[in-house]
C-alpha positions as CSV (number, residue, x, y, z in Angstrom):
1,M,12.4,17.4,27.0
2,W,13.6,15.9,23.7
3,Q,12.2,13.0,21.8
4,V,13.3,10.5,19.2
5,Y,10.4,9.5,17.0
6,F,9.5,7.1,14.2
7,L,6.8,8.0,11.7
8,K,5.3,5.4,9.4
9,S,3.8,6.1,6.0
10,K,0.2,5.0,5.9
11,D,0.5,4.0,2.2
12,K,4.0,2.7,1.8
13,N,6.3,0.4,3.8
14,W,8.5,3.3,4.9
15,Y,9.6,4.7,8.3
16,C,11.2,8.0,9.2
17,V,13.3,8.5,12.3
18,G,14.1,11.9,13.8
19,S,14.4,14.0,17.0
20,T,12.7,17.1,18.3
21,N,11.9,19.1,21.3
22,D,8.4,19.9,19.9
23,M,6.7,16.8,18.5
24,R,3.5,18.5,17.5
25,R,5.3,21.1,15.5
26,R,7.6,18.6,13.9
27,F,4.8,16.1,13.0
28,S,2.9,19.0,11.5
29,E,5.9,19.9,9.3
30,H,6.2,16.3,8.1
31,C,2.5,16.1,7.3
32,A,2.5,19.5,5.4
33,G,5.3,18.2,3.2
34,K,7.9,20.6,4.6
35,V,10.4,17.9,5.3
36,R,12.2,16.7,2.2
37,A,12.9,13.2,3.6
38,S,9.3,12.4,4.2
39,K,7.6,14.5,1.6
40,G,7.0,11.6,-0.8
41,F,5.5,9.3,1.9
42,I,2.6,11.4,3.1
43,P,0.2,10.5,4.9
44,L,2.2,9.7,8.0
45,E,1.4,8.5,11.5
46,P,3.6,8.6,14.6
47,V,4.3,5.1,15.8
48,Y,7.0,5.4,18.4
49,T,8.6,8.1,20.6
50,Q,11.3,7.9,23.3
51,D,12.0,10.7,25.7
52,F,15.4,12.1,26.5
53,N,16.6,14.7,29.0
54,N,18.4,16.8,26.5
55,E,19.2,17.4,22.9
56,K,22.6,15.7,23.0
57,E,21.2,12.4,24.2
58,A,18.3,12.5,21.7
59,R,20.4,13.4,18.7
60,G,23.0,10.8,19.7
61,F,20.4,8.0,19.8
62,E,18.9,9.2,16.5
63,Q,22.3,9.0,14.9
64,K,22.9,5.6,16.4
65,I,19.6,4.3,14.9
66,K,20.4,5.8,11.5
67,K,24.0,4.4,11.4
68,Q,23.1,0.9,12.7
69,R,20.7,-0.6,10.3
70,L,20.1,-3.7,12.4
71,L,19.0,-1.5,15.4
72,K,16.6,0.4,13.2
73,E,15.2,-2.9,11.8
74,Q,14.8,-4.3,15.3
75,I,12.9,-1.2,16.5
76,I,10.6,-1.4,13.4
77,R,9.9,-5.1,14.0
78,N,8.9,-4.3,17.6
79,I,6.7,-1.4,16.5
80,D,5.0,-3.6,13.9
81,R,4.5,-6.4,16.4
82,L,2.9,-4.1,18.9
83,S,0.5,-2.4,16.4
């Protein structure tokens, strides 16, 4: 199973979106500063995941979120509203 995830910086108003087939490993990499995109925003917390059947679907949705700023903003508003 693949997942698309959002991580939120605990100290800054910043979100990261990505996809993985091993959320524990990937979150650990983010928290250890091994991911360049999120290195300056540690500490992080996972705030959203969505499951997909395969890598192609997950990466496609991840790219859609990254390319469509309004979609990303809508998801973030929903995350913030629910937390």
